[in-house]
C-alpha positions in Angstrom: 10.4 18.1 -3.5 8.7 18.8 -6.8 5.0 19.6 -7.3 2.2 18.5 -5.0 1.3 15.8 -7.5 4.9 14.4 -7.4 5.0 14.5 -3.6 1.7 12.6 -3.3 0.1 15.3 -1.1 -3.5 14.2 -1.8 -2.8 10.6 -0.7 -0.9 11.7 2.4 -3.8 14.0 3.3 -6.3 11.1 3.0 -4.0 8.9 5.1 -3.8 11.6 7.8 -7.5 12.5 7.8 -8.9 9.0 7.3 -6.5 6.5 8.8 -7.2 2.8 8.4 -8.5 1.4 11.7 -6.4 -1.3 13.4 -8.3 -4.5 14.0 -7.1 -7.5 16.0 -7.1 -10.6 14.0 -6.0 -14.2 14.3 -2.5 -15.1 13.3 -3.8 -16.9 10.2 -2.5 -15.4 7.0 -5.1 -13.7 4.8 -4.5 -12.8 1.2 -4.5 -9.1 0.3 -7.8 -8.0 -1.4 -9.0 -4.7 -2.7 -12.5 -4.1 -4.2 -11.3 -1.3 -6.5 -8.2 0.1 -8.1 -7.7 3.2 -10.4 -4.9 3.3 -12.9 -4.0 7.0 -12.5 -2.7 8.7 -9.4 -4.5 11.9 -10.6 -7.9 10.2 -10.1 -9.2 9.7 -6.5 -11.9 7.2 -5.7 -13.7 9.3 -3.1 -16.5 6.9 -2.1 -18.2 3.7 -2.8 -21.7 3.3 -1.4 -23.6 0.0 -1.2 -27.2 -0.1 -2.7 -29.6 -2.9 -3.3 -27.9 -5.0 -6.0 -25.6 -2.1 -7.0 -22.7 0.0 -5.8 -22.4 3.8 -6.5 -18.8 4.9 -7.0 -17.7 8.6 -7.0 -14.3 9.6 -8.5 -12.7 12.9 -9.2 -9.6 14.2 -11.0 -7.4 15.9 -8.4 -4.3 17.2 -10.3 -5.9 19.7 -12.7 -5.1 17.5 -15.7 -6.9 15.8 -18.5 -6.5 12.0 -18.1 -7.9 8.7 -19.1 -8.1 6.2 -16.2 -9.2 2.6 -15.8 -11.4 1.6 -12.9 -10.9 -2.0 -12.0 -13.0 -4.0 -9.5 -13.0 -7.5 -8.2 -16.8 -7.2 -7.7 -19.1 -9.2 -10.1 -20.3 -6.2 -12.3 -23.1 -6.9 -14.7 -23.5 -3.3 -15.9 -21.8 0.1 -15.5 -23.5 3.4 -16.1 -22.8 7.1 -15.5 -25.2 8.7 -13.0 -25.7 12.3 -11.8 -24.8 13.5 -8.3 -28.2 12.4 -7.1 -27.2 8.9 -8.3 -29.8 8.7 -11.1 -28.6 7.1 -14.3 -28.0 9.6 -17.2 -29.3 9.1 -20.7 -26.7 7.2 -22.9 -24.6 6.6 -19.9 -23.9 2.9 -20.3 -20.2 2.1 -20.2 -18.6 -1.0 -21.7 -17.0 -3.5 -19.4 -13.6 -4.2 -20.9 -10.7 -6.5 -20.0 -8.8 -3.6 -18.4 -11.9 -2.4 -16.5 -14.1 0.6 -17.1 -12.5 3.4 -19.1 -13.1 6.9 -17.7 -12.1 10.2 -19.3 -11.5 13.1 -16.9 -11.0 16.8 -17.5 -9.5 19.0 -14.8 -11.3 18.5 -11.4 -14.2 16.6 -13.0 -16.4 14.4 -10.8 -17.7 11.2 -12.2 -20.4 9.1 -10.5 -21.0 5.5 -11.6 -23.7 3.1 -10.8 -22.3 -0.4 -10.9 -25.1 -3.1 -11.1 -24.0 -6.4 -9.6 -24.6 -9.9 -10.9 -26.6 -12.1 -8.6 
C-alpha cells in the first residue's frame, strides 16, 4: 500500500537479492553490533570497502528526494573526506566529525563516496 518508498521496496529488494548468510555459532549470547547506520530511509549505504588504514563508503539517495542524512559509525574515524568514484579525495572535501555523525546532503539519486581514515 502507498508509494514504493512507504512500502520499503528498496530494502525488500536488497534482502531478497543479498540475503544474510546463516552461520552456526555457539549458544553464547553476543551483543548486537553494526559498523554503520544512516538516519534516512531514502539513503542506501551500498558498499563499504576496506583499504589500508581507511574505509571507502558509497551511499546514494534512492527515493528521488532532497534529504540530509547522518552517517554514524562505531569505527574509530580520524578523518572523513569526500572522494570521487575512483576513490580519490576531492579538493575541499573534508567533512566535520560531529556528535551525530557525518552530515551528508543529497539531491535526487545522488551518489556520495567517502574516504574514512581510521585512527590507529
